N, C-alpha and C positions, 0 to 999 in steps of 0.2 A: 504494500500500500504506500503510495507516494505521500509526501508531506501535505500536498494540496488536498488529497482525498481525506487524510486524517483531520485536517482543519475543517473540511466540509462536514465530516461525520461528527466532529465535536460540536459545531454550530447547530447541526440538526438535533443532537441530543439536548443541547441547551434549550432550543425552541420547544422540544417535546416536554421537557421538565417545566418550562414556564407556561405551558398550555397555550402557546401561540401569542401570549401577551407581549406587546412591543414596549421597549423601555420608555418611550414617550407617553405611553398610556398609564404607567405606574403611578405617578402622582395623583391623577384623577381617580384611579381605582382605590388607592390607599385612602384618599380623602373620603371617598364614598363609603368604604368599609368602616373607617373610623367614625363617621357620623352615624352610621347604622348601629355600630357596637355601642357607642355612647348612649344613643337613644334607648336601646334595649336594656342595658345595664342600669341606667338611671330612670327607668320607666316608673318605678314606684316611689321615687323621691318626691317629697312635697313640692308643689309648684311655688317657686319663688322668683322674684325679679332679680335677674343677674346684675351685678354691679357694673358700673361704667368704667371704661378704661381697659385696655387689653391686658395689662398686668394683673389687675384685680380680677378680671373675668377669668384669666388663665388659672389663677390661684383658686378661685371658686370652683371651676370645673374640675380641676385636679383633685381638690379635696372631696368633692361630691363623688367623683369616679372612684377614688380610693375607698371611701366608706361603703358605697353600694357594691363595689366589686368584692371586697373582703367579706361583706355580710352574706354573699351568695356562696362562699366557700364553706365546706364542712369544717367543724371545729379543728380536727387534726390538720387539715390543709391550711386553715387560717393561721394556725400556730407555725406551720412550716414556712408560710409566706412571710410572716413577721420575722422569724428567725433569719431567713435569707436576706431580708432587707437590713437587719441589724448587722449581720456578718459583712454585707456589702459596704455598709457605712464604715465599719471598722477597717475593712480591707483597703478602702480608698484613702486612708490616712497616709500621708507621705512623709518622708524624711530626706535630709540632704547628707551626702557623704562626699568625701574628697578622694578622687582617684587620679594619681599622677598630676596633682596640682589643680585639677578641675573639679568643680562642684557639680555633682550629679544628684538629681531628685529621683528617689525611688519610693516604692510602696513599702510601708512598714510591715504589713502582714499580707503578702500576696496569696498565701495559702488560704486565708479566710475568704478572699475574693473568689478564689477558684471553687471553694466549697459552696459559696452562695450561688454561683452560676450553676453548679451541679444540682443544687436543691431546686432552683427555679426550673431547670430542664425536667427534673423528676416531677415537679408539680404540673408542668405543661403536659407531660406524658399521661399523667393520671386524668387530667381534664379532657385530653384528647380521646382517651379510652372510653370515658363516659359518653362523649359525643358520638363516637363510632357505634357504641351500643344503642344509643337512642336513635341514630340514623337507621340502623338495621331494623329496629322495631317499627320505625316510621315507614320504612319501605314495605314491610308486611301490611301495615295499615293502609298504605297507598294502594297496594294491589287489591286488598279487600274492598276499598272504597270504589275503585274502578270497576270491580265486579258488580257493584250495585247500579252503575250507570249502564244504559243500553249500549251494546256494541254494534248492533245492526238496527236499521230502520224497520218498522213494522211493514209487512207486505200488505198494503192497502191499494186496491185497484184504483188507478186514476190519480194517485198522489205520489209525490216524491219528497224525500227528507234529506237534509244535510245538517250535520251538527258537529260540535267540537267542544272540548273543555280543557282549560289550562288553569292550573292552580298556582297561586302566588307562593305557597309553601309546598312541602312534600304532600300534605293532605289539605283539603279545602272544604268549603261549605256550600259550593254551588251544587244544584241538583236539577236534573230533568228526567222525565220519564214518558214513555208512550205505552199505554196498556190497552190492547184490543179486548173488548168485552164480548160476552157470549151472544148478545143481541146485535152485534155488528158495529156498534158505536166504538169510539176510541177515546180513552181518557188521555189528555195531554197536560203535563205539568212542568213548570220550571220554577225553581225556588232559589233563595239565597239566604243562608244562615248568617247571623251577625258574627262579626269578627273573622279571624283567620285561624288556620292551624287545627290543632286537635279538638278544641272546644267547638269550633264550627263543624268539623267533621262528625262529631258525636250528634249534634243537632240534625245534621243531614241524614245520618243513619236512622235516627228516631223517626224523622219525617218519611223516609223510604218505607219503613216497616208499617207505619200508621197509614200511609197513603194506600198501600196495597190492601190492608184490612178494611179501610173505609170504602174503597171501590167495590170490594166484594159485598159489603153490607148495603151501601146505598151510594151509587156513583154520582148523585146529584151534586152540583158545585157547592151549594151551601152546606150540605151534609158532610162532604169531605173536608171542607174548611173548618167546620166546627169540631170534627173529631181530631184533626191535626192540632187545632188550637188547645183542646183539652189535654193532649199529650205533652204539649210544650209549656203550658202554664206552670210556673213554679220550677221549671227545669233550668238550673244554672243561674237563677236570679233574674233581675230586671234587664240585664244586658244580653240575655239569651232570647232571641226572637228570630222569626223567619218571615221574609217576604215571599209571597206565592202568587202565581198565576195558574189557575186550574181551569180546564175547559173540557167539555164533552163535544165530540165531533161526530156528526152523522155523515159518513162519507158519501152516500148516495145523493143526499140533498145539499150537502155542504153546510148545513146549519151548525152553528157553533154557539153553545151556551157556556158562559164563563163567569168566573169571579176573580177579582184582583184585590189582594190584601197587601197593600203597601209596596207592590212590586212595580218596577218600571213598565209603563204601558207598552204592550206589544203593538207592532205596526202591521196593518193589513194593506197591502198594495194591490189596487185593482189592475185589471188588464190594461186599462187606458193610462196608467201611471199615477192616478190619484191615490193618496195615502190617508188611511183612517187610523186613529188611535183607539185601542180597545181598553176599557177599564174606567174606574172612577176612584177618587181618593179614599183611602181607608187605612186603618192601622195594620201593621204586620201581625202575624199570628204569634201567640205566646206572651203578649203583654198584659192582657186582661181576660178574665173568665168569659165575659159576654162579648159577642161580636156584633158589629154594626156594618154588615156588608150588603152590597146590592149586586144582584146578578145582572148580567147583560147578555145580549145575543146579537149575532150577526150571521153572515153567510159567506162562505168561501166559494166563489164562483170559478168557473173554468178560466184558467189563465191568471188567477190571483196568487199572491204570495203572502205568507204569514211569517213575520219575524218575531221570535222570542229571544230574549237576552237577559243577562243579569247586569247590575250596575257597574261591574268591572269593565264593560265595553265602553260606555260613554265617559267613564271617569278615568280611563287610561290617560296618563300624563307623559309629556316629553321632558327633555332635559331642562327646559325653561319653566316647567311647572304648569304649562298650559294643558287643559283637559281636552280630550278628543271631542266630547260634547254630543248632545242629542241631535243638534242641527246637522253636524257633520255626518253622523250616523244615518239620519234620514235622507240627506242628499245622496249618500252612497247607495241607499236602498231604492232610490228613485229609478235607477237604471235597470232595464229589463235583463232577464237571463234565467237560466234554470236555477233551482235551489242551490245546487252545488256551485255554480258560477257566482251567484250572488254571495253565498257564504265565503268562498275563497277570496272574492274581491274585498269584502269587508275585513277579513282577517289580515290580508296583505296590507291594506291601508292602515290598520291599527299598528301592525309591526313596523311599518315604515314611519309612522307618526311617533311611536315610542322611541325607536332607534337606540335602545339601551340594553337589549338582550335580557331584560327582566321586566316584571310588572308588579304593581303594588297590591292588586286585588285579583281574586279569582275571576275568570272570564269564561262565560258560557254563551254559546250562540247556536240557535236552532232556526232553520229556514224550512218551511213547509210550503209546497206548491201543489196546486191542482192543475192537472194537465189540460191544456187548451183543447185537446182532441175530444174531451168529454162534452164540450159546449155544443149543444144541439141547435 
């Protein structure tokens, strides 16, 4: 192997180790990770007004971060962390000696500094092991959650489906379902549990089980909403709730009877390009024992498209903090196409808009179309 080939192989290994990250991107990535870590670690810290001036603000944030970080360590690891800091402070003390007539500054206790570094590395390994264990458990939960979502569209003559789901974390709280009934009707549902992560995923699992039981008992929109609400009331406290759009579709006539509980209004695009919003204002499910919901009805005609989504779609933000917005979503939906074409176009526009490789909220998108060939 020539020196040039060796150099190329070394550079390729460095690129693989860095995951393709370029040096010029490192400051931005580190700053973003630091802001995210600081926000997570100090999440439970009482809200206080930060002092003015960069030095006082730096001291305030450093003190807050130290207190919140150490409080999250187990007592043995907290003692290890404090001991490592103490040894580091002792090891950093310097002394001056004369060698050959020159004064040289050296550390008084370099062995203490070395021990402190080993201790911090040991602590990092322990925390990393916990993270790997949690990640493996979350991967199992992620697979279980994905098994709850439909993988294939229902085979309904004259209709076409396109749908996707992207979670902000390993697991999320978005939910959609298509349930064919024995009488030929189809139950359609899309929901969004409050929050992110495990708590939202648990609400999503409860909703999934309750929805299927409710549909078997009484598939009417109000009856289904009331049963899900009863299951969620008191679950996880006042911050645990679910927005829901649930509808019953009669495929032959296209009649759609629905209820919307705090969920973003679905959009119904007529064949001529006109767009209607389905739903009325109401509280999400799980907030109060009694519901105040109104049912609505409409008709999906030949050539029409129905767009269902969660709020992670319009609330997607770019680097400047600008939201994708309902207006931009509606303008994208105005263009004709098959359900899959419309779905893919909206997803592509959101990804291009975010341009960050990540998203802050779960995103679910469902597009249902009635084939124009059925129009008599």
